[in-house]
C-alpha positions as CSV (number, residue, x, y, z in Angstrom):
1,X,-21.5,40.1,-61.8
2,X,-21.8,42.5,-58.9
3,X,-18.0,42.6,-58.4
4,X,-17.5,43.6,-62.0
5,X,-19.9,46.6,-62.0
6,X,-17.6,49.0,-60.1
7,X,-14.8,48.3,-62.6
8,X,-17.1,48.8,-65.6
9,X,-18.3,52.1,-64.1
10,X,-14.7,53.1,-63.6
11,X,-13.8,52.3,-67.2
12,X,-16.8,54.3,-68.5
13,X,-16.0,57.2,-66.3
14,X,-12.3,57.6,-67.1
15,X,-12.9,57.0,-70.8
16,X,-15.5,59.9,-70.8
17,X,-12.9,62.1,-69.2
18,X,-10.4,61.2,-71.9
19,X,-12.7,62.7,-74.5
20,X,-12.4,66.1,-72.8
21,X,-8.6,66.2,-72.5
22,X,-8.2,68.2,-75.7
23,X,-10.6,71.1,-76.3
24,X,-8.6,72.0,-79.5
25,X,-9.1,68.5,-80.8
26,X,-12.9,68.8,-80.2
27,X,-13.0,72.1,-82.1
28,X,-11.2,70.6,-85.1
29,X,-13.5,67.6,-85.2
30,X,-16.7,69.8,-85.0
31,X,-15.4,72.6,-87.2
32,X,-12.7,71.3,-89.4
33,X,-12.8,74.3,-91.7
34,X,-13.0,76.9,-89.1
35,X,-9.6,78.2,-87.6
36,X,-9.5,78.9,-83.8
37,X,-9.3,82.7,-83.3
38,X,-6.1,83.8,-81.5
39,X,-8.3,85.0,-78.5
40,X,-9.5,81.5,-77.8
41,X,-6.2,79.7,-78.6
42,X,-4.6,81.9,-76.0
43,X,-7.1,80.6,-73.4
44,X,-6.2,76.9,-74.1
45,X,-4.2,75.3,-71.5
46,X,-0.4,75.5,-71.9
47,X,1.7,73.1,-74.1
48,X,1.7,69.5,-73.1
49,X,5.4,69.5,-72.4
50,X,7.1,71.5,-69.6
51,X,10.8,71.0,-69.2
52,X,10.6,72.1,-65.5
53,X,8.0,69.6,-64.5
54,X,7.6,66.7,-66.9
55,X,9.9,63.9,-67.9
56,X,9.0,61.3,-70.5
57,X,10.8,58.1,-71.2
58,X,10.0,55.5,-73.8
59,X,11.6,52.1,-73.8
60,X,10.9,48.4,-74.5
61,X,8.9,48.1,-71.3
62,X,6.4,50.8,-72.3
63,X,6.2,54.4,-71.4
64,X,7.1,56.1,-68.2
65,X,6.1,59.7,-67.4
66,X,7.1,61.5,-64.2
67,X,5.6,65.0,-63.7
68,X,7.2,66.7,-60.7
69,X,10.3,68.6,-59.6
70,X,12.5,65.6,-58.9
71,X,11.1,65.1,-55.4
72,X,9.9,61.6,-54.5
73,X,6.1,61.6,-54.2
74,X,6.0,65.2,-55.3
75,X,4.4,64.8,-58.7
76,X,2.6,62.4,-60.9
77,X,4.0,59.0,-62.1
78,X,2.5,57.2,-65.1
79,X,3.5,53.8,-66.3
80,X,2.2,52.2,-69.4
81,X,3.1,48.7,-70.3
82,X,1.7,45.4,-71.4
83,X,-0.2,45.1,-68.1
84,X,-2.2,48.3,-68.7
85,X,-2.1,51.7,-67.2
86,X,-0.9,52.7,-63.7
87,X,-1.4,56.2,-62.4
88,X,-0.1,57.4,-59.0
89,X,-0.4,61.1,-58.0
90,X,-0.2,63.0,-54.9
91,X,2.2,63.8,-52.0
92,X,2.8,60.3,-51.0
93,X,1.9,58.7,-47.7
94,X,-1.5,57.7,-49.0
95,X,-2.6,61.3,-49.5
96,X,-2.8,61.2,-53.3
97,X,-4.8,59.3,-55.9
98,X,-4.0,55.9,-57.2
99,X,-5.7,54.5,-60.3
100,X,-5.0,51.3,-62.2
101,X,-6.7,50.2,-65.4
102,X,-5.8,46.9,-66.9
103,X,-6.8,44.9,-69.9
104,X,-9.1,45.8,-72.8
105,X,-9.1,48.8,-75.0
106,X,-12.3,50.3,-73.7
107,X,-14.7,52.4,-75.7
108,X,-13.3,55.6,-77.2
109,X,-9.9,54.0,-77.5
110,X,-8.3,55.3,-74.3
111,X,-8.3,56.2,-70.7
112,X,-8.2,59.6,-69.1
113,X,-7.5,60.6,-65.5
114,X,-7.8,64.0,-63.8
115,X,-6.2,64.6,-60.4
116,X,-6.3,67.6,-58.1
117,X,-8.5,70.7,-57.9
118,X,-10.1,72.5,-60.8
119,X,-7.5,74.5,-62.8
120,X,-4.6,72.9,-60.9
121,X,-4.9,69.4,-62.1
122,X,-2.7,66.9,-64.0
123,X,-4.4,65.4,-67.0
124,X,-3.3,62.0,-68.3
125,X,-4.6,60.5,-71.5
126,X,-3.8,57.1,-72.9
127,X,-5.1,56.2,-76.4
128,X,-4.1,54.8,-79.7
129,X,-1.9,57.7,-80.4
130,X,0.2,57.2,-77.2
131,X,0.3,59.0,-73.9
132,X,-0.4,62.7,-73.3
133,X,0.5,64.2,-69.9
134,X,-0.4,67.8,-69.2
135,X,0.7,69.5,-66.0
136,X,-0.9,72.9,-65.4
137,X,0.4,76.0,-63.7
138,X,0.7,75.9,-60.0
139,X,-1.5,78.3,-58.0
140,X,-4.6,80.0,-59.0
141,X,-5.0,83.2,-61.1
142,X,-4.5,86.4,-59.1
143,X,-7.5,88.8,-58.9
144,X,-6.5,92.4,-59.5
145,X,-9.6,94.1,-58.2
146,X,-11.0,95.6,-61.4
147,X,-14.7,96.5,-60.7
148,X,-15.8,98.8,-63.5
149,X,-19.5,98.2,-63.1
150,X,-22.2,96.1,-64.8
151,X,-21.2,94.2,-67.9
152,X,-21.9,96.6,-70.8
153,X,-22.5,93.6,-73.1
154,X,-25.5,92.4,-71.0
155,X,-28.2,94.6,-72.6
156,X,-30.8,94.6,-69.8
157,X,-28.4,96.3,-67.3
158,X,-28.4,100.0,-66.5
159,X,-25.0,101.7,-66.4
160,X,-23.6,102.5,-63.0
161,X,-23.0,106.1,-62.0
162,X,-19.3,105.9,-62.5
163,X,-19.1,103.5,-65.4
164,X,-19.3,106.1,-68.1
165,X,-16.0,107.6,-67.0
166,X,-14.3,104.6,-65.4
167,X,-15.0,101.7,-67.7
168,X,-12.6,101.5,-70.7
169,X,-15.2,99.4,-72.5
170,X,-17.5,102.5,-72.7
171,X,-15.3,103.8,-75.5
172,X,-16.0,100.7,-77.6
173,X,-19.6,101.8,-78.4
174,X,-20.2,103.9,-81.5
175,X,-22.8,104.6,-84.2
176,X,-22.9,102.6,-87.5
177,X,-22.8,105.8,-89.5
178,X,-19.4,106.7,-88.0
179,X,-17.7,103.6,-89.3
180,X,-16.0,105.3,-92.3
181,X,-12.3,105.7,-93.2
182,X,-10.7,108.6,-91.4
183,X,-13.0,108.5,-88.4
184,X,-11.0,108.7,-85.1
185,X,-11.9,107.1,-81.8
186,X,-10.3,106.8,-78.4
187,X,-10.1,103.0,-77.8
188,X,-8.5,100.4,-75.5
189,X,-8.9,96.8,-76.6
190,X,-7.0,95.1,-73.8
191,X,-9.5,95.9,-71.1
192,X,-8.6,93.9,-67.9
193,X,-10.9,91.0,-67.2
194,X,-10.4,91.1,-63.5
195,X,-7.5,88.5,-63.3
196,X,-3.9,88.6,-64.2
197,X,-4.3,86.9,-67.6
198,X,-3.8,83.3,-66.4
199,X,-7.4,82.3,-66.7
200,X,-7.8,79.4,-69.2
201,X,-10.4,77.0,-70.3
202,X,-11.0,73.8,-68.3
203,X,-11.8,70.7,-70.3
204,X,-15.6,70.2,-70.4
205,X,-15.4,67.0,-68.4
206,X,-13.7,69.0,-65.6
207,X,-15.8,72.1,-65.9
208,X,-19.0,70.2,-65.5
209,X,-17.9,68.9,-62.2
210,X,-17.7,72.4,-60.8
211,X,-21.0,74.0,-59.7
212,X,-22.0,77.2,-61.5
213,X,-25.2,78.4,-59.9
214,X,-26.2,80.9,-57.2
215,X,-27.7,78.2,-55.0
216,X,-24.3,76.6,-54.6
217,X,-22.2,79.7,-54.3
218,X,-20.7,78.7,-50.9
219,X,-19.6,75.5,-52.4
220,X,-18.1,77.3,-55.4
221,X,-16.1,79.6,-53.1
222,X,-14.7,76.6,-51.2
223,X,-13.7,74.9,-54.5
224,X,-11.6,77.9,-55.5
225,X,-10.5,78.8,-51.9
226,X,-12.0,82.3,-52.2
227,X,-13.0,84.2,-49.0
228,X,-16.7,85.1,-48.8
229,X,-17.3,88.8,-49.0
230,X,-14.0,89.5,-50.8
231,X,-13.7,91.5,-54.0
232,X,-13.0,88.2,-55.9
233,X,-16.1,86.6,-54.4
234,X,-18.3,89.6,-55.4
235,X,-16.9,89.4,-59.0
236,X,-17.7,85.7,-59.3
237,X,-21.2,86.2,-57.9
238,X,-21.8,89.0,-60.4
239,X,-20.8,86.7,-63.3
240,X,-23.1,83.9,-62.2
241,X,-26.0,86.4,-61.7
242,X,-25.5,87.7,-65.2
243,X,-25.6,84.2,-66.6
244,X,-28.8,83.5,-64.7
245,X,-30.5,86.9,-65.6
246,X,-33.6,86.8,-67.8
247,X,-33.3,87.2,-71.6
248,X,-33.7,90.5,-73.4
249,X,-36.4,90.4,-76.1
250,X,-35.8,87.6,-78.5
251,X,-32.2,87.0,-77.3
252,X,-31.0,83.5,-76.8
253,X,-28.2,83.3,-74.3
254,X,-25.9,80.8,-72.7
255,X,-22.9,80.9,-70.5
256,X,-20.2,78.6,-71.8
257,X,-17.9,77.2,-69.1
258,X,-15.7,75.3,-71.6
259,X,-14.5,75.7,-75.2
260,X,-16.5,72.6,-76.2
261,X,-19.8,74.0,-74.8
262,X,-19.2,77.2,-76.6
263,X,-18.8,75.3,-79.9
264,X,-21.9,73.3,-79.2
265,X,-24.0,76.4,-78.5
266,X,-22.8,78.4,-81.5
267,X,-23.2,75.4,-83.9
268,X,-26.7,74.8,-82.6
269,X,-27.7,78.4,-83.6
270,X,-25.7,78.8,-86.8
271,X,-25.1,75.3,-88.1
272,X,-21.7,73.8,-88.6
273,X,-21.3,74.5,-92.3
274,X,-19.8,77.8,-93.5
275,X,-19.3,79.1,-89.9
276,X,-16.5,81.5,-88.9
277,X,-15.3,82.7,-85.5
278,X,-13.3,85.9,-85.4
279,X,-11.9,88.2,-82.7
280,X,-10.1,91.6,-82.5
281,X,-6.4,91.4,-83.1
282,X,-4.0,94.1,-81.8
283,X,-0.3,94.0,-82.8
284,X,0.8,94.9,-79.2
285,X,0.0,93.3,-76.0
286,X,-1.6,95.5,-73.3
287,X,-1.9,98.4,-75.6
288,X,-2.9,101.6,-73.8
289,X,-6.0,103.8,-74.4
290,X,-5.2,105.9,-77.4
291,X,-6.7,107.6,-80.5
292,X,-7.2,105.2,-83.4
293,X,-8.1,106.1,-87.0
294,X,-10.1,103.9,-89.4
295,X,-7.6,103.4,-92.2
296,X,-8.2,103.9,-96.0
297,X,-8.0,100.1,-96.4
298,X,-11.7,100.2,-95.6
299,X,-14.4,98.5,-93.6
300,X,-15.5,95.0,-94.6
301,X,-18.9,93.6,-93.8
302,X,-18.6,89.9,-92.8
303,X,-22.2,89.1,-92.0
304,X,-25.6,90.8,-92.2
305,X,-28.0,88.5,-90.5
306,X,-27.7,86.6,-87.2
307,X,-24.6,86.0,-85.2
308,X,-23.5,84.6,-81.8
309,X,-21.3,86.9,-79.8
310,X,-19.4,85.5,-76.8
311,X,-18.0,87.9,-74.1
312,X,-15.3,86.7,-71.7
313,X,-16.5,87.0,-68.1
314,X,-14.7,87.6,-64.8
315,X,-14.1,84.2,-63.2
316,X,-11.3,82.0,-62.0
317,X,-11.4,80.0,-65.3
318,X,-12.5,81.0,-68.8
319,X,-16.3,81.5,-68.9
320,X,-18.1,83.2,-71.8
321,X,-21.4,84.9,-71.9
322,X,-22.8,84.0,-75.4
323,X,-25.9,85.3,-77.0
324,X,-27.5,85.0,-80.4
325,X,-29.3,88.0,-81.7
326,X,-31.1,88.5,-85.0
327,X,-30.7,91.7,-87.1
328,X,-27.0,92.2,-86.4
329,X,-24.1,93.0,-88.8
330,X,-20.5,92.0,-88.2
331,X,-17.7,94.1,-89.6
332,X,-13.9,93.9,-89.9
333,X,-12.4,97.4,-89.2
334,X,-8.7,98.2,-89.9
335,X,-7.4,100.7,-87.4
336,X,-4.1,102.6,-86.8
337,X,-3.2,104.1,-83.5
338,X,-1.6,107.5,-83.0
339,X,1.6,105.7,-82.1
340,X,1.5,103.6,-85.3
341,X,0.0,100.5,-83.7
342,X,-2.2,98.6,-86.1
343,X,-5.3,96.7,-85.1
344,X,-7.8,94.5,-87.0
345,X,-10.9,95.2,-85.0
346,X,-14.2,93.3,-85.1
347,X,-17.4,95.3,-84.7
348,X,-20.9,94.2,-84.1
349,X,-23.9,96.4,-85.0
350,X,-27.3,95.8,-83.5
351,X,-30.1,97.2,-85.7
352,X,-32.8,96.8,-83.1
353,X,-32.1,98.0,-79.6
354,X,-35.7,98.6,-78.5
355,X,-35.6,95.9,-75.8
356,X,-32.4,97.1,-74.2
357,X,-32.5,98.9,-70.8
358,X,-33.0,102.6,-71.6
359,X,-30.2,103.4,-69.2
360,X,-27.8,101.0,-70.8
361,X,-24.2,102.3,-71.1
362,X,-24.4,102.5,-74.9
363,X,-27.2,105.0,-74.8
364,X,-25.4,107.1,-72.2
365,X,-22.2,107.2,-74.3
366,X,-23.9,107.8,-77.7
367,X,-26.8,110.1,-76.4
368,X,-29.4,108.1,-78.3
369,X,-32.6,106.3,-77.3
370,X,-33.5,102.6,-77.7
371,X,-34.7,101.5,-81.1
372,X,-33.8,104.7,-82.9
373,X,-30.5,103.9,-84.6
374,X,-28.2,100.9,-85.0
375,X,-25.8,100.7,-82.1
376,X,-22.3,99.2,-82.7
377,X,-19.5,98.2,-80.4
378,X,-16.0,96.9,-81.0
379,X,-15.1,93.6,-79.4
380,X,-12.3,93.5,-76.8
381,X,-9.4,91.1,-77.7
382,X,-10.7,88.3,-75.4
383,X,-14.2,88.2,-77.0
384,X,-15.3,86.4,-80.1
385,X,-18.2,86.6,-82.6
386,X,-19.5,83.6,-84.7
387,X,-21.4,84.1,-87.9
388,X,-22.4,82.2,-91.1
389,X,-20.9,83.2,-94.4
């Protein structure tokens, strides 16, 4: 009995990982009637097939998958046959990972294996539908050194001295009374998140193995090979601190380190029936700051009660600061730029700002005091709002 326990534990462990291989599949199961917004779909890991690195062969003997660049021992080899599943990954010479699972179907109908460091791994899933191999981009995202100041969507933070002029998100704040056709505003929706755009979601099973707390910050830096004291390290530290900061008023907040955990939090606050998730859509990638006009097509109110707004944070993989707030309205706002560029912007209006920091960026921009008038802001393209309809 004792000799069988490790094998049983292995089967349970790898099967649990298999359930996390497809965040999109998790979404479709939890929210079958809610399409994934383009902002979130863009953050899913790349397609499962990559001509440069993955080779799949199917024959009478089973399935053979070789993910590499043609060099012996340079990639991942997967063999599926009557005897079970064999996975061998690494650089050869005993430096890689070798996993063999034989016999039995196992709970959940499959086996999953992750190899490598977070964000650089090869995922292998074997289930009733066949074999899925996903090889991720080599190398980590590049930090580009954007440090505009405190996150303007964390409402207990005061604006920094330079944020009013230097942070493109400052222009996203406006008053509800100004949301009328013909109104013009200088806006930029593609505000840089601190990386070069390669940050994507980790599957939840993988994300949960990576520490995400101030007490283990040294370990986190080692995990991502980040130098202590660097700009990237400071950016990561700020994100974690924002996630650990106290709540504002009756706000309920949560930092989602995976798409699955974002779904779970939003559904727990809004329910799973009649839920929508939307984000701002701009016709051109990396559109510059320019003057936009609210078009005659008109503003549409999507929700007038509670919502969950999730703001993308600066981190080596996709992390979202999500918060539920009552007394909020969600709008769809059609815009046209001075160069003809069209955008379908999502705006959130907060009817009660009395608990916000009186020196928050919104009050500086709009020259109003907390709790006096509804304060609105457009969402950058990488953010998403959930609401019931």
